[in-house]
N, C-alpha and C positions, 0 to 999 in steps of 0.2 A: 350798513350793509345786515342780513339775516344772514347767520352761519349757516349752512348746509345740513349741519347736523339737525338744526332746528328745524330746518323745512321736514328734512326724512319722517321723524318724531313726529310732526302734523299730520303729513301725509299717511302715517302707519295706523294713526289714531281714527282719523278720516275713514281710512277704508276699514278699520274695523266696526265703526259707526256703521258706516253704511250696507253691511254687511250683516243681520241681523241673525240670531241663533235658530230663530223658525224658518228660515229656508233651508237648512238641511234636516227637515224635517218631511218624511214622506205624504202621512196621513194628518187630515183634519177632524174634527167632529164638534160641532153645538154642545154644549155642556146646556140641556134645558132645564129648565126650575118653574115652577109655578107661580112661587112668592120670588117676586122681584126685590123683594125687600134687603137691609142691609142683612145678612146671617153668616153666621158659618156654613159653609156649603159642601156636602158630601159626595162625589162621583166615584160610583163604583165602577172598576177597569173587568170587564168585560175579556170574553175570548180572542176578539179581534185586536185589542189591545196585548194581551198576553206576547198572541203568537208574533207580533213586528216588533218588539220590544227586545232589548239584551237583558243581561240578569243584571238585577237590583234596579231598574226599570231608569238609567241616565238619561234615556233618549226620549223622555216624556214630561212636556211644558203645557202651563196653564196663561193662555193669554184672553186681553179683554178684549172692547173691541173698535178698542183704540192699536193695539196693535203692542200693548206693552203685556211686559212680561210679568206673572202671577206670583209671588213666594210662595208657594204650596207642601205640604205633608203625603208622606205614602202611609195610612196607616191600615190596621184592621183590626175591627170590632172584636173586644177579647170578651172569652165567657169561663166562668169556672171552674175549675177541675181538680174533683174529686177521686178518691179512691176507698171502695167499701171495705170493713174494718170489725173481724167478731170480735166481742168484749163475754168473755164467760159469764152468766149467769149462775150464780153458785145455789145448789138445791140439793134436794133429799126424794127418798121414794118412799112413801107414805105406802103405798098398795100395792098388793098387783093381784089380779085377778083371770083366772081361765074357766074361758067359757069355752067348751067342748066343743069342738067342731064349728065354730062359729071366728071366734077374736080374742086376742089378749090385750087383758087393761092392765094400764101402768100409769098412777097415780103420783102426780110429782108438785113437789110443794118448794116454792121458793125459801131460799133464808131469808132473815129480815134485813140485812142493807144491801140484797141481790136487786139491782137495776132491771126494769122489766122486760123479758125477751119478746123477742118478734120473730122465735127459731127455736128447734132442736136439731140435734143431731142422736138418732138411733145408733149405737155400738151392737154391731153385732160380728162374733168369729165365721157367718153362714157366709156362702160364697153362691153364686146360680140361685136367687129370688127374685121375687117381688111381689110386693105387699101394699097392699090400700091402707094409709093410717087417717084416722079421724082426730081432729084435735078440740078439746073442749075447756072452755074456762069456765072457773067458779071463785067467787069474793070468801068463801065459806066450806069448801067443799061438799055442798051439798045440793047445789041448786046451778045445773048446768049450762054452758050457752055455747052454742054449738061455734067453733074459729075459723073452722075449713077442713078442709082434706087435700090429703099428696099421696105421692108414693114412695116408697122406697126399693130399690133393685141394683141387684148384684149382676152384669151378663159376661161375667169370665168365661162362662163355656162360650162365646162368642168374641167378645173383644175385650179389651182393658177398660171398662165402664161401669164404677160403680157410684150409686148416689142417695144416701141416707139420710140427709136432712130434710127437713118438712119445716118450711115457712108456713107462716100465722100470722094477723095482726095482730100490735100491742093496742088491749080494751082495759088495761089497767087490773088484770083477773094475777093474782100470787098464787092460783092452786089450777095445775094443768092436766087432762086424760088425756091421755094417748090409748087411741081403741085401734089396734094392728088385725088387722082382717083374716082370719083363716090363720091360725097359728101353729097346724100341723101341714108337713111340707115332705110331699112327693118326690124323692130322688132316684130316677132309673141308676142301675150298678152296672159299671164296666164289664163284669162278668157277666156271662150265659153260661147256661149247663144245657148240653145237646145229647141226644137218647138216640140211639138206635135198635131199630126193631125188623125182623124179617121172621114172616111166616113161611110154613114148609110148602113148597114152589112158590112161594110171590117174589114181588119186588122187595126191596130194603126199603123202610120207613123212617124217615127222623123225624124230631120232635125238640124244638128249642125253646126253651125258658129265658124268660127273661124277668130278672130279682127286681124288685119294687122295697124302695128303702124309707120307710115313715119317719120322717125326722122331726121334732119339735122345732117350734123357730125361736132358738134360744137368743136371747137380750142380755149383754152383758151391763149396760148404764144407759142413761139417757140426760145426754147433755143441755139442758138449755144455753143460748146465746142474744144477745144484744147485736143489731149491725147499726154501727155506726159511719157516717162518712167523713172524713179527714179530709179538708182540706187540700190542696197542693197547689197550688196559686194559681194561673191562669195562663188559657192556651186561646191561639186563636179561630174565631168561626169559619166554620170550614163550607165550601155546598157541593151534592153530591151528583153527578152527571156521567151519563155511560157513554163510556170511551170506543173509540171504534178498532177494533181486534183486528190487527192488518194480517196476524199469522200464527196459527197452532201447531208448532212444531215437535214429535214424540220421536227421543232419541232413542232406539232400542239399545245401542252398543253405550253409549254414559247412564243408561236406565233415566232420563230426568225428560221433563216434558216444557217447553219453550212459549210464551207466550206473549208473541209482543204486540204491543198496546198503541196507539195514537194519541200521546202527549198533548201535543202542538201547545208547545210552553207553557201552560199553565201552571199556576206555582201549588203543585199537587203533594200533599202530607201523608195520602192513606190508596190505599188499592183495596178493592174488593171484588171476592171473584164471584160467577155467579155459575152453579154448576148444580147438573141433575144426577149426579154421584152421592152417595153418602155412607158412612161407615166407614172413615179414611182417616187419619192422621199421619199428616206428610210434612217436612221440612220443606221450606221456600224460600225466596231470595228476589229481590227487585235490584234490578240492574238498570244504568244509563248508559248510553255509547259515550266514549271519549274516542280521542287520537290512537289509543291504543286497542281499540276494540270494546268489549260491554263490560264495565266494574260496576261490582258489586254497592249499591246504596244503603242497604238492611236486610237482614234477616229475622226468619219469625216460623210459625208454623200454622198450616190449615186443617182441623179438621169440622168434622160433621157425623151427631150420632145420631141417627133416630132407627129406635126399635120399641116396635110397640105404641104406648103413650111418650115415653121417654125423648126427646128433643135435644140436643144442643149443637152449636155451633162456633168455631171462631174460624170467621173466612177473610178478616180484613189484615192487612200487613202495615205497618206503621213506621214513618221513616222523615228524616229532617225535610224539612221544604225544599222543595227539587222541581229546576223548569231546566224540559229537554223536549225534543221534538220525538222523541219514543221512547217509552221505557219498555222491562220485560220483565214476566215472568217468570221463572227459573224453579220447577217445582220437581222434587226429588220421589221417585214413583219407587226407586229397587227395584223388589220380584213382582210389585203389586199393577194390577192394573194401569195404564193413564187415565185419568179424571176426563168424563163428561164437561167441556167448554162450553157456556150457552152467552157470558160475555163477561164484560170486565169494567165496574164503575169506578170512578174516583173522586179524592173531595183533595175540592180547589181551595186555598185559603182565599178568605174573601177583603180581597186589598182593595183599597181608595183614596182617593187626590181628594186632598182636606184644606180649603182655603177658605181666606175671608172674604166674599162678596161684596162691591159697595151695591147700592141701594141704585136701582134702573140700568146697571150694567149688564151688558151679554159678554158672555165667554165661550172660549172652545179649549177644546183640549185638542193639544201637536201631538203625533209620536213616529217612530220609527227613524234611527239612523245610526248608522256606523260609528261613528265617529265623535259622536258631541260626548261632552265630558258630565261627571256628577255636578248638579250646580250646586250651591252654599247659598241656604235661604235662611233666616233666621224665622220660620213659620214656625217651626215645632213649641222656640220659646214664649210664641205670641201664643198659641192654640192651647199649652199648658196653662198659661196665666190668664184668658178667659175665661177659663175652666169648663166644667160639664153643663151648667146652666145655664152659658150663652144660646143665642134664637140659633138654630141649627134646619138646615134645608137640606132634604133627600134628593140629588139629579139626580136625571138619566142624561146618558149618550145615546145623540143624533146618527144619521150612518153612517162610516164612514165616507171619505170621500180623496179624493188625490188634493195634495195641497196644492196647487199654482202656483206659491211660491217657491216649490222645491229645486234646489241646485244640489247635487251630492256636493259636499266637502271633500276636499285633495287632502292626500296625506299628511301626515301631522309628524314633525320631527320625533315626538315621543311615541308613535305609534311602531311597535315591535316590527312589520312588517320593513317600515324605512329604515332602523336601526341595520337591521337583517341584507338588507341590499346593500347600506354604508359597508358592512363587513365585509362583505364577498367582494366590495369595488375595491376594497383596503387591501384584504387578502391578494388580489389579483395585480395589484401594482406593486406589493412587494416582492411579487413573484417573479413578477416581469424583469424587474430592476436588479433581482439577484440573479436571472439569466444575462440580463446584457453585461452586467458586471463580470460573472464567470468567462463572456465571451471575449471579451476586453483582454481577460487575464491570459487568455491561450491565444490570442494572436499576437500578444507581445511575447510570448517564449518562442526559443529559437524548436526545429523540428526536431531535430535529434532527442531534444527531452521526452518526445512523445515515443520515440522509438525502441 
C-alpha cells in the first residue's frame, strides 16, 4: 500500500507542474526578429513593460513557441564616462605690445618640456568688462596662423558671472599671440556732481555731471593649459524623452516651486528642466512619493546665464536610477521670481532582455505580476562565456495583448500582507483568551471581595 505522504507529495508536484509561471503574468508580446538564426538576441524593454512591472523586473519572462521558459539576463548597454581635467602648460611672456586705441598684444612661448596647449586663462584683477581675444600660433615667432577667436568677460555688476578662458585647437605650435581688442576701458563713476543756478526772477536750474573713468585693461598673466579627459569607468546608456507635467505649484509661503511629472515607472537617471527664464542660479531637489509622503532622491543646482554673446546653462539633475509613478522637482526660489517652466525631460536607462535564441524558434515576452518571484537563471554566466563576438540580433516587441492564460496568483505565505493578517488573528486570539480567563476568575470569587 502506498503511504499517504507519498501520494500527497506526488499531488503537490503535479499541481505545481500544472500551474506554469506564465499564467500569473498579465501581458504578452511577440519578440520580432528578422534573422531567425541561432544568435544572442537583445530585446529592448519599452514604456509599456516599465509601466506594468515591479522594481527589479521580477515579473518578466521569456518563453518560446513551445511554452518553455527561456533563461535571460537583464542588461543595459554601457558607455565610457570621463571627466575633463586641465593640466598646466608652463610658459613665459616673450613680449607685450600696446596698439593705442585698438588692442593689446601678448606673445607667450611654451617651455621646453611643456605639453601642447588647447586653451589659455587671462588673469586680470578688473571686473565689469567684456573683450574679444584673437589667438594666433607660430612655429618660430615670425609667421602667424589664426587659431580662433573668443571672449573674456566679467558681469559682476549684474550677476556672479566671470569667464576668462579662451579655447583654441592644438596645431603643434609652440608660440602663441593673444590680441585683446580695445585695451582701454570706460567705467562710469558711481558718484555724480550736482550744480544749481538761478537767474534773477527765473526758475532754479539743475545740472548733473557724470564722471567717466578711463582705465587700462590690466593683465597679470596669461596661463596656458592642456585639456585631458580622464576615464572614470562606465555608465549605462540612456534615452531622453519628454515627460508629462502634471502640476506646477508656486508656494509663496515656503518660497519654492514644485513641478510634478508623470514618470510612468521609467528607469530614470536624470531630469532636465525646460524654461524660458534666464540669468538664475537656484538650488533644487528631486523627490519621489513614498508611504510617508515625498522623499528626496537627490539634490543639485539649476542655472542659466545669458547676456550678450555669453551663454552657459546647467539644467539637469542627476540621481540614482529610480522607478516611480511620479517624480517631483522642488526649486528653492528664495526672494526671486519663480521660473517659467515649459516642460521636463527625462533620461531613462536603456534596459534589455538578453537571451540565446535557437534557430527557427519564435519567442514572446510576458510580464506583469504582483506575486512572481525573481527567477534564478545561469544566463549571465552563459552570455559572459560567449563573449562580445557571438552573433547578435536586436529584436523589437510587438503590441501588448492581454495574456489569455492569466490567472491571478493567490497570496503566498511569504507575502507581507499574509504575515500581517496572521499576526492580527493571533493577537485577537490571545486577547480573547485573556478576557475569557479574567471572566472565569471573576465568576469564582465571592461577591464580598468586590465590595
